[in-house]
N, C-alpha and C positions, 0 to 999 in steps of 0.2 A: 515510362520506366522509373523516372525520378520519384513520382508519387508513391510507387510501390516501395521504394527504399525508405521514404519518409514514414510510411505506414508501418513497415517492418521495424524501423528504429523505435517508433513510439511504442509498439507492442512489446518489443524486447525490453526497453527501459522500464515500462510499467510492470511487466512480468517479473523482472529482477527485483523491483521494489516490493512487489507482492510477496515474493519469496523471503525477502528480508523481514517483512512484517511477520510472516508465519514463523520464521526462525526465532525472532524476538519473543513471540508468544510462547513458543516451545521452551525457550530458556526459562520461562517462569515456572515450569514444572519441576525444575531441578534446584535444590537449595544452593544459594550463593552463585548461581550461574550468571546472573545479570551483573554481578560484581567483577566477573572475569574481564579480560581485555576484550574478548569478542562481544560479551554482553554490553559493555560500556560503549563500544564502537557502534553496535546496532542501535543502542539507545539514543545516541547522538543523531543517528540518521532517521530513526523511525518515530521516536517520541514526539517531535514537533507536529507531525501529521496526526498521530493517534490522539495526542493531547487535545486537538480541536474537538474530537468526538467525545472525549472523556468529560469535557465541560458540560455537555448536554445530555449525556447518557450515564446515569449513575449505575454502579454495580448492582446486580440483582442479589438481594440478601446480604449486601456488603462484601460478597465474595466473588461472584461470577461477573467478570468484566466483558460486556458484549461490544465495547467500542472497537476492538480490532476487527470484528466481523463486519460491523457497519462500515468501518474504514475501507476494508477490502471491497465491499459492495460499491461504495462510492468511487473507489479507484477504477473499478470495472466500468462504471457509467462514464467516468472521465475518459477512459480508453475508447469506449464506443463513440463518445461525442467527438473526440479529437480525430478519430479515423473518419467519421462522417464529414467533419469540416474539411479535412485534407482531401477527401474524395470529392467534395463539392467544389473546392477551390481549383482542383485540377481537372474537373469535368468528368469524373468517373461515376458520379451518382446523380 
């Protein structure tokens, strides 16, 4: 039972972080939205993670930034990996 709680917590935490990334990306569609309180708050939480990918993935045509998409894919792989490790540690898999 404890292992299911750990897996649910990991999934919930990473889902919330994924939604924060998506929200931060959506703010870029609106002028000056990232300068708002919410935009600055999300930037402090999300930018350190997305920044890792921005160092290696340049924007396409100088405009289209694919790093958030790659960051979300990587986060999903991390989620699957952590769930597999917890399952292995608790003998579920």
